C-alpha positions as CSV (number, residue, x, y, z in Angstrom):
1,X,97.0,105.5,118.4
2,X,93.4,105.1,116.3
3,X,92.0,102.1,115.7
4,X,91.6,103.5,112.5
5,X,95.6,104.3,112.6
6,X,95.8,100.8,113.1
7,X,93.3,99.7,110.4
8,X,94.9,97.3,107.6
9,X,93.8,97.6,104.2
10,X,94.7,95.3,101.1
11,X,95.2,96.4,97.8
12,X,95.3,95.1,94.3
13,X,98.1,95.7,92.4
14,X,96.7,98.3,90.2
15,X,95.6,100.8,93.3
16,X,99.4,100.1,94.5
17,X,100.4,101.2,90.8
18,X,98.0,104.4,90.7
19,X,99.7,105.4,94.3
20,X,103.3,105.3,93.0
21,X,102.3,107.7,90.6
22,X,100.5,109.6,92.5
23,X,103.3,110.5,95.0
24,X,101.3,111.0,98.6
25,X,102.6,107.3,99.9
26,X,105.9,107.4,100.0
27,X,106.8,104.4,100.8
28,X,104.7,103.4,97.4
29,X,107.7,103.3,95.3
30,X,109.5,100.4,97.3
31,X,106.1,98.7,98.0
32,X,106.3,98.4,94.4
33,X,109.5,97.3,93.6
34,X,109.3,94.2,96.3
35,X,106.0,93.3,94.0
36,X,107.6,93.2,91.1
37,X,110.2,91.4,92.3
38,X,108.2,88.6,93.5
39,X,106.4,88.4,90.5
40,X,109.3,88.1,88.4
41,X,110.2,85.2,90.1
42,X,106.7,83.5,89.3
43,X,104.9,84.2,93.2
44,X,102.1,85.3,94.2
45,X,102.1,89.1,95.7
46,X,99.4,90.2,98.3
47,X,99.5,94.0,99.4
48,X,98.8,95.3,102.8
49,X,98.3,99.2,104.2
50,X,98.1,100.4,107.2
51,X,98.8,104.4,108.3
52,X,100.7,103.2,111.2
53,X,102.6,99.9,109.7
54,X,103.0,101.2,106.3
55,X,103.2,98.9,103.2
56,X,103.5,95.3,104.3
57,X,103.9,93.1,100.7
58,X,103.4,88.8,101.5
59,X,104.6,86.2,99.2
60,X,101.9,83.7,99.5
61,X,104.2,81.2,98.1
62,X,106.1,81.1,101.3
63,X,104.5,79.1,104.3
64,X,105.8,81.4,106.6
65,X,104.9,84.6,105.0
66,X,101.5,83.1,104.3
67,X,100.4,82.3,107.9
68,X,101.8,86.3,108.7
69,X,99.3,87.1,105.8
70,X,96.4,84.7,107.4
71,X,96.4,86.8,110.1
72,X,96.4,90.5,108.6
73,X,93.5,89.5,105.8
74,X,91.4,88.8,107.8
75,X,91.5,92.2,109.7
76,X,92.2,93.7,106.2
77,X,89.3,96.3,104.7
78,X,89.4,96.3,101.0
79,X,91.5,99.6,99.9
80,X,89.2,102.8,98.7
81,X,90.7,104.9,96.4
């Protein structure tokens, strides 16, 4: 497996919404639904993607998820569209 496939990227909500409309990322809709669920609860989502792992949505207001997100965010690059 290449390093590129394992590389994490962070996305904005706007980028994820555009990916849903684009249709090139089949699991983007599920990620978008999860982001909306977290926001509806008044909490803060963080959005990550890698070719190997797909989308990973982190609820930054949940301490356990926040710690996982810290590990990912330290390696993540900005997603370019």
